[in-house]
Steps between C-alpha positions, in 0.01 A plus 500: 500500500862574599456871429228507765737351754755769408249773571318353799715228651848594395607135462712552190635826638619341823656210310675740261640693798631175649665441161678836527263716294562869462215750536491775240292807584382668180394831653683830456796576724289756686225244568759241603660745743159553666491132600617167360577139582845469658770371261275548195653652188347814356482480122220728377278357228634746243853363562418128497609442138830678561566271799419162345868401494541596866190300594609200293845511666337457842413142399221492757122486493347846475201629695355823365304759697372852439232725643189309387620211286440644152868550417583148621308347212677722246848442645434128536426470129814697411719279720347172381542608136866575583545140615489548876330177602357554848309825541228529764248780526501613862238770427519802734808548715283536811320172432829327428660638818239310704609173331878533543 
């Protein structure tokens, strides 16, 4: 049931932010420039594998967002398979911005 709280209640998201989580926006640079969550990192989905070392070096929980949430699932699997332990699907950046 925790994934429901991520989507609707934001409990895990808020706790991760208190723990110093970094938000990674998976949209293209153009989409990111049109609007984004302040202090979020822009790493487009097609560059996520190339940035695994950079993400791992952050040593922080990761909250993913994109335009509708589809890329979050894909990126989350890639990061978890790479050994990044705490990855949270924040779904769309607009939805996530209302929780932060």
